C-alpha positions as CSV (number, residue, x, y, z in Angstrom):
1,M,19.7,16.2,8.2
2,R,22.7,16.2,10.5
3,N,20.4,15.1,13.5
4,S,18.8,12.6,11.4
5,L,22.0,10.8,10.7
6,S,23.2,11.0,14.3
7,L,20.0,9.5,15.4
8,A,20.0,6.9,12.7
9,A,23.3,5.9,13.9
10,V,22.3,5.3,17.3
11,L,19.5,3.4,16.4
12,L,21.6,1.0,14.2
13,G,24.4,0.8,16.4
14,F,22.6,-0.7,19.8
15,P,22.0,-4.2,18.4
16,S,25.7,-4.7,17.3
17,C,26.3,-6.3,20.8
18,V,23.4,-9.0,20.4
19,L,25.0,-12.4,19.0
20,A,21.9,-14.4,18.1
21,D,20.2,-15.8,15.0
22,H,17.1,-13.9,13.4
23,D,14.1,-15.6,12.0
24,G,11.5,-12.8,12.6
25,A,9.4,-11.0,10.2
26,L,10.0,-8.3,7.5
27,L,13.6,-9.5,6.7
28,L,15.4,-7.2,4.4
29,G,16.8,-8.4,1.3
30,Q,14.4,-11.2,0.3
31,Q,13.5,-11.9,-3.5
32,L,10.6,-10.0,-4.2
33,I,8.7,-10.0,-7.7
34,T,7.2,-6.3,-7.5
35,A,10.8,-4.7,-7.4
36,S,11.7,-6.1,-11.0
37,R,8.5,-7.8,-12.0
38,T,10.6,-10.9,-12.5
39,G,11.0,-14.0,-9.7
40,N,14.3,-14.7,-10.7
41,S,16.1,-11.4,-10.5
42,P,20.2,-11.7,-10.3
43,V,20.3,-8.5,-8.2
44,S,18.3,-6.7,-5.5
45,I,18.6,-3.1,-5.4
46,A,15.2,-1.5,-4.5
47,S,14.3,-0.5,-1.1
48,S,11.4,-3.0,-0.3
49,S,9.7,-4.8,2.4
50,L,7.6,-8.1,2.8
51,I,4.6,-8.8,4.7
52,T,4.0,-12.6,4.9
53,R,0.7,-14.7,6.0
54,D,2.5,-15.2,9.4
55,D,3.2,-11.7,10.0
56,I,-0.5,-10.9,9.5
57,E,-1.7,-13.5,12.0
58,R,1.0,-12.9,14.4
59,L,0.3,-9.2,14.4
60,Q,-3.5,-9.6,14.5
61,A,-4.1,-6.5,12.2
62,G,-7.6,-5.7,11.2
63,S,-6.9,-3.9,7.8
64,V,-4.4,-3.5,5.2
65,P,-3.6,-0.2,6.2
66,E,-2.8,-1.2,9.8
67,L,-0.4,-3.6,8.3
68,L,1.5,-0.8,6.0
69,Q,1.7,1.8,8.7
70,R,4.4,-0.4,10.7
71,L,6.9,-0.2,7.5
72,A,9.5,2.4,7.0
73,G,8.6,5.4,4.8
74,V,4.9,4.5,4.9
75,S,2.4,6.8,6.6
76,V,-1.4,6.3,6.7
77,T,-4.3,9.0,7.2
78,S,-8.0,8.2,7.8
79,N,-11.4,9.8,7.9
80,G,-12.2,8.2,11.0
81,G,-12.4,4.6,12.2
82,R,-12.7,1.1,10.2
83,G,-13.5,1.1,6.6
84,K,-13.7,4.9,6.2
85,S,-11.9,6.8,3.4
86,T,-8.2,6.0,4.0
87,S,-4.7,7.2,2.3
88,V,-1.5,5.5,2.3
89,S,1.5,7.5,1.5
90,I,5.1,6.2,0.8
91,R,8.1,8.5,1.2
92,G,5.9,11.6,1.6
93,T,4.1,11.4,-2.0
94,S,0.3,11.3,-1.9
95,D,-1.8,8.1,-2.2
96,K,-2.5,8.8,-5.8
97,H,1.3,8.5,-6.5
98,V,1.2,4.8,-5.1
99,L,0.4,2.0,-7.6
100,V,-1.8,-0.8,-6.0
101,L,-1.8,-4.4,-7.6
102,I,-3.6,-7.5,-6.5
103,D,-2.0,-10.5,-8.2
104,G,-0.6,-8.6,-10.9
105,V,-3.8,-6.5,-11.7
106,R,-4.0,-2.8,-11.3
107,V,-6.8,-1.5,-8.8
108,G,-8.1,1.9,-7.9
109,S,-10.7,4.7,-9.0
110,A,-10.1,6.2,-12.2
111,T,-12.1,9.2,-10.9
112,S,-10.5,9.9,-7.4
113,G,-7.2,8.3,-8.6
114,S,-6.4,6.0,-5.6
115,A,-7.1,2.6,-4.3
116,A,-9.4,1.6,-1.5
117,L,-6.8,-0.7,0.5
118,Q,-9.2,-0.1,3.5
119,S,-11.6,-2.6,1.7
120,I,-9.2,-5.4,1.0
121,P,-9.8,-8.2,3.3
122,V,-6.5,-9.2,5.3
123,E,-7.9,-13.0,5.8
124,Q,-7.6,-13.4,1.9
125,I,-3.8,-12.4,1.6
126,E,-1.0,-14.6,1.4
127,R,1.7,-11.8,1.3
128,I,2.3,-8.1,0.6
129,E,5.0,-6.7,-1.2
130,I,6.0,-3.0,-0.8
131,V,8.5,-1.3,-2.9
132,R,9.9,2.2,-2.2
133,G,10.7,4.7,-4.6
134,P,9.7,5.2,-8.3
135,R,9.0,2.3,-10.6
136,S,7.1,4.1,-13.6
137,S,10.0,2.6,-15.8
138,L,8.4,-1.0,-15.1
139,Y,4.7,0.0,-14.5
140,G,3.9,3.4,-15.9
141,S,1.6,5.9,-14.4
142,E,1.2,6.3,-10.6
143,A,4.3,4.5,-9.3
144,M,5.8,7.9,-8.3
145,G,6.3,7.2,-4.4
146,G,6.3,3.5,-4.7
147,V,4.1,0.1,-5.5
148,I,2.2,-2.1,-3.4
149,Q,1.2,-5.6,-4.5
150,I,-1.0,-7.7,-2.6
151,F,-0.9,-11.6,-3.4
152,T,-4.0,-13.8,-2.2
153,R,-3.7,-17.0,-0.6
154,R,-2.7,-19.8,-2.6
155,G,-2.8,-23.7,-1.9
156,G,-0.4,-26.7,-1.6
157,D,-0.4,-30.2,-1.2
158,G,-3.5,-32.1,0.3
159,F,-6.8,-31.0,1.6
160,K,-6.4,-28.4,4.3
161,P,-9.4,-26.3,5.8
162,Y,-8.9,-23.1,7.9
163,F,-11.3,-20.7,9.7
164,S,-11.2,-17.7,12.0
165,A,-13.9,-16.1,14.2
166,G,-13.5,-13.0,16.1
167,A,-15.2,-10.6,18.5
168,G,-14.3,-7.4,20.1
169,S,-15.3,-3.8,21.2
170,R,-17.7,-1.6,19.6
171,S,-19.6,-4.6,18.8
172,S,-17.0,-5.9,16.4
173,Y,-17.4,-9.4,15.0
174,S,-15.3,-11.1,12.1
175,G,-15.2,-14.5,10.5
176,S,-13.5,-16.4,7.8
177,A,-13.2,-19.9,6.3
178,G,-11.8,-21.6,3.4
179,V,-10.0,-24.6,2.2
180,A,-6.3,-25.0,0.6
181,G,-5.3,-27.8,-1.2
182,G,-3.6,-29.4,-4.2
183,Q,-2.7,-33.0,-5.6
184,G,0.0,-33.6,-8.3
185,N,0.8,-30.5,-10.5
186,G,-2.5,-28.6,-9.5
187,W,-3.5,-26.5,-6.4
188,F,-6.2,-24.1,-5.1
189,N,-7.4,-22.0,-2.5
190,L,-11.2,-20.9,-2.0
191,G,-12.1,-18.6,0.9
192,V,-14.6,-16.2,2.5
193,S,-14.7,-13.8,5.3
194,S,-16.7,-11.1,6.8
195,E,-16.7,-8.5,9.5
196,S,-18.9,-5.9,10.9
197,T,-18.6,-2.9,13.7
198,D,-20.6,-0.2,15.0
199,G,-17.5,1.8,14.9
200,I,-17.0,5.3,16.4
201,N,-18.4,8.8,15.9
202,A,-16.1,9.3,12.8
203,R,-16.5,13.4,13.0
204,A,-15.5,15.4,15.8
205,Y,-17.5,18.6,16.9
206,R,-15.9,21.8,15.8
207,S,-17.2,25.2,16.7
208,S,-16.3,26.6,13.3
209,A,-18.4,24.2,11.4
210,P,-21.2,22.9,13.7
211,G,-23.4,21.6,10.8
212,A,-20.5,19.1,9.8
213,F,-21.2,17.1,13.3
214,E,-23.6,14.3,13.6
215,P,-23.3,12.7,17.0
216,D,-23.9,9.0,16.0
217,T,-21.4,5.8,15.3
218,D,-20.5,5.2,11.9
219,G,-20.3,1.6,11.2
220,Y,-18.8,-0.5,8.8
221,R,-19.7,-4.0,7.4
222,E,-17.6,-6.1,4.7
223,L,-18.4,-9.5,2.9
224,S,-15.5,-10.9,0.7
225,G,-14.7,-14.2,-1.4
226,H,-11.5,-15.3,-3.0
227,L,-10.7,-18.2,-5.3
228,R,-7.1,-18.9,-6.7
229,A,-6.0,-21.8,-8.6
230,G,-3.3,-23.0,-10.8
231,Y,-1.8,-26.1,-12.6
232,R,1.6,-26.8,-14.1
233,F,1.6,-29.4,-17.2
234,D,4.4,-31.7,-18.0
235,S,5.4,-29.5,-20.9
236,G,6.1,-26.7,-18.5
237,L,3.3,-24.6,-19.3
238,E,1.8,-23.1,-15.9
239,L,-1.6,-21.8,-15.7
240,D,-3.2,-20.0,-12.7
241,G,-6.1,-17.6,-12.2
242,S,-7.2,-15.6,-9.2
243,W,-10.7,-13.9,-8.2
244,L,-11.0,-11.5,-5.2
245,Q,-14.3,-9.6,-4.2
246,S,-15.2,-7.4,-1.4
247,E,-18.6,-5.8,-0.9
248,N,-18.9,-3.2,1.9
249,H,-21.1,-0.7,3.5
250,S,-19.7,2.2,5.4
251,D,-21.6,4.8,7.5
252,F,-20.0,8.4,7.4
253,D,-20.5,11.9,8.4
254,S,-21.2,14.5,5.6
255,R,-23.5,17.4,6.6
256,S,-23.1,20.7,5.0
257,S,-22.4,23.6,6.9
258,S,-25.9,24.7,6.9
259,G,-26.9,21.2,8.5
260,A,-29.7,21.0,5.8
261,S,-28.6,17.9,4.1
262,G,-26.0,14.8,4.8
263,R,-27.7,13.2,7.5
264,D,-27.4,9.4,7.7
265,A,-24.8,9.3,5.0
266,Y,-23.4,6.0,3.8
267,S,-21.6,4.4,0.8
268,D,-22.3,1.1,-0.6
269,G,-19.0,0.0,-2.4
270,S,-17.7,-3.0,-4.1
271,L,-14.1,-4.0,-5.1
272,Q,-13.0,-6.7,-7.4
273,A,-10.0,-8.0,-9.2
274,I,-9.9,-10.9,-11.6
275,S,-6.5,-12.3,-13.2
276,G,-5.6,-15.1,-15.6
277,R,-1.9,-15.9,-16.2
278,A,0.2,-18.3,-18.6
279,R,3.7,-19.1,-18.3
280,F,5.7,-21.1,-20.7
281,S,9.5,-21.4,-22.0
282,P,9.6,-21.5,-26.0
283,Q,13.3,-21.9,-25.4
284,A,15.6,-22.7,-22.4
285,F,16.6,-19.1,-22.4
286,W,13.4,-17.6,-23.0
287,D,10.4,-17.3,-20.4
288,V,7.2,-15.8,-21.7
289,T,4.1,-14.6,-19.4
290,L,0.9,-13.6,-20.7
291,Q,-1.6,-12.2,-18.4
292,A,-5.0,-10.7,-18.6
293,G,-6.9,-8.7,-15.8
294,H,-10.2,-7.0,-14.9
295,S,-10.9,-4.9,-11.9
296,E,-13.7,-2.8,-10.7
297,D,-14.0,-0.1,-8.1
298,L,-17.7,0.9,-7.4
299,S,-19.2,3.1,-5.0
300,D,-22.8,4.3,-4.5
301,N,-23.4,7.2,-1.9
302,F,-26.7,7.9,-0.1
303,Q,-27.8,10.9,2.2
304,D,-30.8,11.9,3.8
305,G,-32.2,8.4,2.9
306,R,-31.9,8.8,-0.8
307,F,-29.3,8.2,-3.6
308,Y,-26.9,10.7,-4.0
309,S,-24.0,10.1,-6.2
310,R,-22.5,6.8,-8.2
311,F,-18.6,6.7,-9.1
312,D,-17.7,3.4,-10.8
313,T,-14.5,2.3,-12.4
314,R,-14.1,-0.7,-14.6
315,R,-10.4,-1.7,-15.7
316,D,-9.3,-4.1,-18.6
317,S,-5.8,-5.0,-18.7
318,A,-3.3,-7.4,-20.6
319,T,0.4,-7.9,-20.5
320,W,2.9,-9.8,-22.8
321,Q,6.3,-10.3,-21.0
322,N,9.4,-12.0,-22.2
323,D,12.4,-12.5,-20.1
324,F,15.7,-13.7,-21.7
325,H,18.7,-15.2,-20.0
326,V,21.3,-13.8,-22.1
327,G,24.2,-14.8,-20.1
328,E,25.2,-15.8,-16.7
329,A,23.5,-14.0,-14.1
330,Q,22.1,-11.6,-16.6
331,L,18.5,-11.1,-17.6
332,L,16.8,-9.0,-20.4
333,T,13.1,-8.2,-20.0
334,L,10.9,-6.8,-22.8
335,G,7.1,-6.3,-22.6
336,M,4.0,-4.6,-23.3
337,D,1.0,-3.6,-21.2
338,Y,-2.5,-2.4,-22.4
339,Q,-5.0,-0.8,-20.2
340,K,-8.5,0.6,-20.7
341,D,-10.5,2.3,-18.3
342,R,-14.3,2.9,-18.4
343,I,-16.2,4.9,-15.6
344,D,-19.8,4.9,-15.1
345,S,-21.2,8.1,-13.0
346,S,-24.2,9.9,-11.8
347,D,-22.6,12.8,-13.3
348,S,-22.0,13.3,-17.0
349,Y,-18.5,13.3,-18.0
350,V,-17.4,14.4,-21.4
351,E,-15.4,11.4,-22.1
352,D,-16.0,8.0,-19.9
353,S,-13.3,5.9,-21.4
354,R,-9.5,6.0,-22.4
355,Y,-6.8,3.4,-23.1
356,N,-3.2,3.3,-22.6
357,R,-0.3,1.1,-24.2
358,G,3.2,0.7,-22.3
359,Y,6.3,-0.8,-23.8
360,F,9.1,-1.5,-21.6
361,V,12.6,-2.9,-21.4
362,Q,14.7,-3.8,-18.4
363,Y,18.4,-5.2,-17.9
364,Q,19.5,-7.0,-14.9
365,A,22.9,-8.2,-14.2
366,A,25.3,-9.4,-11.7
367,F,29.1,-9.0,-12.3
368,G,31.2,-10.3,-9.2
369,R,30.4,-7.9,-6.5
370,H,28.5,-5.5,-8.8
371,G,24.9,-5.4,-9.6
372,V,23.1,-3.3,-12.2
373,Q,19.2,-2.9,-13.0
374,A,18.3,-0.5,-15.9
375,G,14.9,0.2,-17.4
376,L,13.3,2.2,-20.0
377,R,9.4,2.7,-20.5
378,R,7.3,4.5,-23.2
379,D,3.3,4.9,-22.4
380,K,1.0,5.9,-25.0
381,D,-2.1,7.5,-23.4
382,E,-5.3,8.1,-25.7
383,F,-5.8,11.8,-24.4
384,F,-2.4,13.2,-23.3
385,G,0.0,11.2,-25.7
386,S,3.4,9.8,-25.1
387,H,5.3,9.8,-21.7
388,D,8.8,8.4,-21.4
389,T,10.4,7.1,-18.0
390,G,13.6,5.6,-16.8
391,S,15.5,4.1,-14.1
392,L,19.2,2.9,-13.1
393,G,20.2,1.2,-10.0
394,Y,23.6,-0.2,-9.0
395,S,24.8,-2.4,-6.1
396,F,28.1,-3.1,-4.7
397,E,29.1,-5.8,-2.1
398,L,31.6,-4.1,0.2
399,S,31.9,-7.7,2.0
400,E,29.9,-10.8,2.5
401,A,27.9,-8.8,4.9
402,L,27.6,-5.2,3.5
403,T,25.9,-4.0,0.3
404,L,26.0,-0.3,-1.1
405,T,23.1,0.5,-3.4
406,A,22.5,3.8,-5.4
407,A,19.6,4.4,-7.7
408,Y,18.0,7.0,-9.9
409,G,14.5,7.1,-11.6
410,T,11.8,9.3,-13.2
411,A,8.2,8.8,-12.8
412,Y,4.9,10.4,-13.6
413,R,1.2,10.3,-12.8
414,A,-1.6,10.7,-15.5
415,P,-4.5,13.1,-14.8
416,T,-7.5,11.2,-13.4
417,F,-11.0,11.7,-15.3
418,N,-11.8,13.9,-12.3
419,D,-8.9,16.3,-13.1
420,L,-9.7,16.2,-17.0
421,Y,-13.6,16.2,-17.2
422,Y,-15.4,16.5,-13.9
423,P,-18.8,18.1,-14.9
424,A,-18.7,21.6,-15.1
425,S,-20.7,23.5,-12.2
426,A,-20.7,26.9,-10.3
427,Y,-18.3,25.6,-7.9
428,T,-16.0,22.9,-9.9
429,A,-14.8,22.0,-13.2
430,G,-12.4,19.6,-14.7
431,N,-9.6,20.9,-16.9
432,P,-8.7,19.0,-20.2
433,D,-5.5,20.9,-20.6
434,V,-4.0,19.7,-17.6
435,K,-0.7,17.9,-17.8
436,P,0.7,14.7,-16.2
437,E,2.8,15.1,-13.0
438,E,6.5,14.3,-13.1
439,S,9.2,13.2,-10.8
440,E,12.9,12.7,-10.7
441,S,14.3,10.8,-7.6
442,Y,17.9,10.0,-6.2
443,E,18.6,7.4,-3.6
444,I,21.5,5.8,-1.9
445,G,21.8,3.0,0.7
446,I,23.7,0.7,2.6
447,R,22.3,-2.6,4.0
448,G,24.0,-5.2,6.3
449,S,23.2,-9.1,6.9
450,H,24.9,-10.5,10.2
451,G,24.6,-13.3,12.6
452,W,23.0,-11.2,15.1
453,G,20.6,-9.8,12.3
454,E,19.8,-7.4,9.4
455,W,19.8,-3.7,8.8
456,S,19.5,-1.0,6.1
457,V,19.9,2.9,5.7
458,N,18.5,4.5,2.8
459,A,18.3,8.3,2.0
460,Y,16.9,9.7,-1.1
461,E,15.6,12.8,-2.6
462,N,12.3,13.2,-4.8
463,Q,11.7,16.1,-7.2
464,I,7.8,16.6,-7.9
465,E,6.8,19.1,-10.8
466,D,3.5,20.1,-12.3
467,L,1.6,18.8,-9.2
468,I,-2.2,18.9,-10.0
469,V,-4.0,21.3,-7.4
470,W,-7.6,22.2,-7.6
471,A,-7.3,25.9,-7.0
472,G,-9.2,29.2,-7.6
473,T,-13.0,29.9,-7.1
474,S,-16.1,30.0,-9.2
475,P,-15.3,27.4,-10.4
476,M,-12.4,25.5,-8.7
477,R,-10.1,23.9,-11.4
478,P,-7.3,21.6,-11.3
479,E,-3.9,23.2,-12.4
480,N,-0.3,22.4,-12.7
481,V,1.0,24.8,-10.2
482,D,2.8,23.0,-7.5
483,V,6.4,21.8,-7.0
484,A,7.5,19.6,-4.2
485,R,10.8,18.5,-2.7
486,I,10.8,15.5,-0.6
487,R,14.1,14.4,1.5
488,G,14.2,11.3,3.8
489,I,16.2,8.9,5.6
490,E,14.7,5.4,6.3
491,T,16.5,3.2,8.8
492,T,15.5,-0.5,9.4
493,V,16.8,-3.3,12.0
494,A,15.6,-6.7,12.8
495,T,17.4,-8.5,15.5
496,V,17.0,-10.9,18.7
497,L,17.3,-8.9,21.9
498,A,17.4,-10.8,25.3
499,G,15.3,-13.5,23.7
500,W,12.7,-11.1,22.0
501,D,12.4,-10.8,18.2
502,L,12.8,-7.1,17.5
503,A,11.8,-5.3,14.4
504,A,12.2,-1.5,14.1
505,N,12.5,1.2,11.9
506,L,12.8,5.0,12.0
507,T,11.8,7.4,9.1
508,F,13.0,10.9,9.0
509,M,11.6,13.2,6.4
510,D,11.6,16.6,5.0
511,P,8.3,16.7,2.8
512,Q,8.6,20.5,1.6
513,D,6.2,22.5,-0.5
514,R,7.8,24.5,-3.3
515,S,4.9,26.3,-4.8
516,K,5.1,30.1,-4.8
517,A,1.9,30.5,-2.2
518,N,3.5,28.0,0.2
519,H,7.0,27.7,-0.4
520,G,9.0,25.9,2.6
521,H,6.0,24.7,4.2
522,L,5.4,21.0,4.9
523,L,3.1,19.1,2.5
524,Q,-0.5,18.6,3.9
525,R,-0.7,15.7,6.5
526,R,2.9,14.5,6.3
527,A,4.9,14.0,9.5
528,K,8.7,14.8,9.5
529,R,9.3,11.8,12.0
530,Q,8.0,8.2,12.3
531,F,9.0,5.4,14.3
532,N,7.9,1.6,14.5
533,L,8.8,-1.1,17.0
534,D,7.5,-4.6,17.3
535,L,8.6,-6.9,19.9
536,D,7.5,-10.7,19.9
537,R,8.5,-13.9,21.9
538,Q,7.3,-17.2,22.3
539,F,7.5,-19.1,25.6
540,G,6.4,-22.7,24.7
541,T,2.7,-22.5,23.7
542,V,2.3,-18.9,24.9
543,G,3.1,-16.1,22.5
544,L,3.5,-12.2,23.6
545,G,3.8,-9.3,21.6
546,A,3.9,-5.4,21.6
547,S,4.1,-2.6,18.9
548,L,4.8,1.1,19.3
549,Y,4.0,3.4,16.5
550,A,4.8,7.3,16.9
551,A,4.6,10.2,14.6
552,S,5.3,13.8,14.8
553,E,3.0,16.8,14.2
554,R,1.6,17.6,10.9
555,F,-0.7,20.3,9.2
556,D,-3.8,19.7,7.7
557,K,-3.6,22.7,5.5
558,A,-0.9,23.5,2.8
559,S,-0.6,27.0,4.5
560,N,0.5,25.3,7.7
561,A,-1.7,27.7,9.6
562,E,-1.7,27.2,13.4
563,D,-5.4,26.2,13.4
564,S,-4.7,23.2,11.1
565,R,-1.8,21.9,13.3
566,M,-2.2,18.2,14.4
567,P,-0.1,17.3,17.5
568,G,2.4,14.3,17.1
569,Y,1.1,11.1,19.0
570,A,2.4,7.7,19.9
571,L,0.3,4.5,20.3
572,V,0.9,1.2,22.0
573,D,-0.7,-2.1,21.2
574,L,-0.2,-5.4,23.0
575,R,-0.9,-8.9,21.8
576,G,-1.0,-12.5,22.8
577,E,-1.9,-16.1,21.7
578,Y,-2.1,-19.5,23.2
579,R,-1.7,-22.4,21.0
580,L,-4.1,-25.1,22.2
581,D,-2.2,-27.4,19.6
582,D,-0.5,-27.3,16.4
583,A,-3.9,-26.4,14.5
584,W,-5.7,-24.4,17.3
585,R,-4.7,-20.9,18.5
586,L,-6.4,-18.5,20.7
587,Q,-5.5,-14.9,20.2
588,A,-6.2,-11.4,21.9
589,R,-5.3,-7.9,21.0
590,L,-5.4,-4.7,23.1
591,A,-5.2,-1.8,20.7
592,N,-4.2,1.9,21.9
593,L,-3.1,0.6,25.2
594,F,-3.4,4.2,26.6
595,D,-6.6,5.4,25.0
596,R,-4.8,8.1,23.2
597,E,-7.1,10.8,21.4
598,Y,-5.4,11.8,18.1
599,E,-6.1,12.9,14.5
600,T,-4.7,12.1,11.4
601,T,-7.1,14.1,9.1
602,Q,-8.4,17.1,10.9
603,T,-12.1,16.9,12.5
604,Y,-12.0,13.1,12.0
605,E,-11.7,11.0,15.3
606,Q,-9.7,7.8,15.3
607,P,-10.6,4.7,17.5
608,G,-9.6,4.7,21.4
609,R,-8.7,1.6,23.6
610,A,-10.3,-1.6,22.1
611,L,-10.0,-5.3,23.1
612,Y,-10.5,-8.1,20.3
613,F,-10.2,-12.1,20.6
614,T,-9.9,-14.4,18.0
615,V,-9.9,-18.2,17.5
616,R,-8.0,-19.8,14.5
617,Y,-7.8,-23.1,13.1
618,Q,-5.3,-24.3,10.3
619,A,-5.2,-28.0,9.4
620,L,-1.7,-29.2,9.0
């Protein structure tokens, strides 16, 4: 950790000689909704990041995981190329410890416990807010490592059509079209997008499991639609709603060790999120938000030319939130959440639905140079009963440019339907006695905002107990046996250097397994060090940019066996664009410039060098 602090100091020290204004992406300290569930928070304490629509188009990223991987504390693992099963981790926790919201609606699978971020179309996104650290005191289950909230595109004044078309390596094609508009107090945004690619051969050959290798390309296709609209009445009542749906087809390799089954495997999936919201103020000091939502995560799987399995999740939710302005720069929030999950599967589960009610309170205040954010929540699950979580955050302005922050929080994750009720067989079985996972987290940070740019350093420790692990044989069952201790330091800097917009972050992490069997080992597929660097510059009508991502080695097995070691790697991407006029742009991106071979999940390949071209139009 001493070496980590020294390197962090070096990284943060070099821009201090640069005297320039900074207007680049991923600025720190911007007002985010997700960190407090309020848009008018009097304090900013949480460690968070923002990805805007401009960032998405400038970076030319092809998926949400590609965007998220550029952030401090976020790591991504994939089972082989575009559209394949992808896990996003925040601060060393698992993908099941990350809550994903679309326009305020919780999305994900109630059987697997994770969200299909790889299937959310980037062309339909207005912005992404990422909050690092526990947020169960506001959102309940799953928010142990952090929260990712995706906001779909919205409209404004006038009538403004837009579209894009792209083509690239491996027979990759993409297109999007839509219109944003509004008049008076109303606005809307309607859009569609699609993409397809032949992909790569997802599974690498291994002599230890030759039957798992199928020498073919594993393609991906996606078609999505989106509608978002809102209206503000003269009385102050605001109504808005959104709908997002993505249909996808993904080929993958899934042969058994004998090679007798699993050829030509593919999955047909669907992701949907629907939200309706009303906001009004019964009194000048009292704001009310009512929201109802519905989400679906559907997956049908096929092998050997026949139907193999189905895992569908349908989730209904409702929220009643009250924000009271109880004094100058003081905000008290009281609310209630309701959620009901239903599953439909080709396997027969003992239980196929459950509900949860959550009650939360939060107090935020700024007193001179001091800021406080405190929260409590009680969740009542139909099956495992009540669970309480809390959080406390404090900020102190050392000067106009420097702010010190400290935070503490508890969190939990409820067992999934697979954990509790997976149908018993000779090989696997759910365990209805398994308990929720629990965590306790501490964090301290400092951030600065200067004429030359902005920076932050955050150090944290997260203790996770009762981790659910599928263990044993005949059958394998989930048990609360594992313990983890994750420590880390995240550094972020944004400035202008020699005319180039620079955004960089460096993450040092010690994701340590504390279970009896693997005490002291690294948690599976977690790297101890990650580094990101984005450089961009505009030369009149020409824009140039480059990105560097580097990660240290990781292990695919909890035992950290030598045969599961995956070497560290570094990737370089180049990008450029030419503005024909204010509305038209031509873009190009060269991904994995040096054609680096690497793995994030053992035996699964990752794409090599690839070139993509895009033309964009946005009416002004």
